[in-house]
N, C-alpha and C positions, 0 to 999 in steps of 0.2 A: 819269333824273331829272337837274335843275340845284335839289339843295338848296337854294346859296343862294341864290340869284331866287325857287323859289319857285311856279316855274314848271317844268312836267311836262317835258323831254327827254327821253326812254326811246331815252338812243348801244348798248345792246345788247350791246356791248359789255365783255373782262375786259378783265384787264391781263395778261399775259405772269411778270408776278415775283407774282404772284394767290395762285398753290402754296405757295413760299414761305414767305410770311406766313404762309397758312394753316396750314399746317407748326411754324410757330414760334410760333403766338397759340392754336395744342392745348399746345403742349410748356408753353407760357405756364400755363395755363389746370387743368393737370397738377400743375404747380409751387405755385401756388398765388398765384401772381402774379399774374392778372390775375382779372377773375368770369368763366363761360360766364354768356351769356346769356341768359336767359329763351327759349323755343323750347318756341311756341304757334301749335299747329292746327289752329285751331277755324278758324271759317268769313270769317275779317276777318284775319289771322295774314299776310295779308304787306301789308297798308294798314297795321297797327301794326305790324309791321319796319322797313316804310318810315318812316313815322311819327317812330322810337326814333329808324333811322341818320338822321332831315330833321336834330329836336333835338339830334344827337351836331353836326352839324356844324356847324347855329347856335354852340352852344356853342365848339367851335373859331371860329368867328371871331367871338363875341364877346370871348376869350380874345388873341385877335391884336390886336384892336383898341386895347383897353385896353393892352397891353403892350407900343407904338407908337405913336409920333408922325406926323402927316399924314404932311410927307417922308418919315418910313421907310417906312409904310406904299404909296405912291407912286412904289420904291427898287422895286420885290420885282416881279421877273416876274411875272405872269398866268399862274397854276394851276389846273390838277383837285387835290382828292385825294377818290383813291378807296374806298369802303368797301366790301369788298369783297363780305361775310355778304349780298348783292342788290342788287351791285352801281350802286350804288349816288352818284353822283358829284353833285361841288363842284364849281365853278368860284369864284373868286375873283380878282379885280380889282381894284386896289385906287384908290378918287378921295381926293379931299379928308375928304371925312366919311367914309369909312370903305370898304368894297367894297362897289356896287354890284351895287343887288337890282335894278334892271335890265336885266344886261344880257342878249342870249343869246347862250352861249356855240357856238364848233365845235364836233363833234363830236373829240376827243380825237384827234390818233395816235400812235400808244402800235407799231407796231407801222414806221413809217420809216429808214431804218438812212441818212437825209443824217437827226445827228445834229440840223442845226437845224430840218430840222424837223418834229423828233418833239415833241406836248405836255412842258409839264412836270409831274409826276403826283407830289404824296405820296400809298404805298399803303398801306392798313391795313384795322386793321380797327373794329368800335365797341369790344367789346369793350377792346381794344387804346384803341382811342384814346379812351374812357370812363373807364382804368384811365390813364394818365397826364394826364389831367387830374385823376384824385381825386387826382393824386401818389405812388398805387402804386410808379413808378422815374421814373425819370430820361431827356432820350428819348437820351443818350449811350446808356446800358442798351436801349432802345429800336432804337434802330439796331444796334448791335453784333451785338441780333439779329432780328434781321429781327423784328420786331414792328413797323418801322418801314418802308417802303425810301422815296425818293428814285427814279423816273424821272427828268433830265433831266441835258442838257451841265453842266461843270464850273460855269460861272461860274452859271448860276438851279441849280442842284443845292447849291453851298457860299450862294447867300442863303436857299435855302428853309431849308438846315441852320442854320443864325445864327437864323432867322425863329422855332420854332421851336427855339433857348435859352430865347433873351431873353423869349418868350411866359412858357417853366416857371420862371423869373431870376423874371417878373415876376411873375407865378402864388405865389410862394416867397415875398417877400417883401409877403404882403399879407393 
């Protein structure tokens, strides 16, 4: 599902780095760094979990847009964010007005051996994303402890890392 454009797209794919992020998230929960997500097993739990993930991605989108000028957003590569708990994908394509809510993205390519053909993906969990947005830890720690991972060629990966750092710094100063 592309959470950002709110268009239902089931990619039905995970990411090879998802297990590493899941293990890191479990360790962070056990250490008290982040809060465990409420697990509800009722009849509508899947829909509620998806809505919660979409909400988290929308919070990230707003934070990124608030931290960057239009030209800075336009300089970003197109990228996906994967929240691994329920395979919720968000696609980010910048315009002069922020990220495009009407774009219909291609299915992300996470297995291409040619780095230039592989999609730019930020892999995390909703729990880690919400913890970071709440200021429980900084982005440097998120990367060091594998709570966030970027799968992209070197230049887009550096750009996405800078974008997250700038987003964090803008959130601290507000």
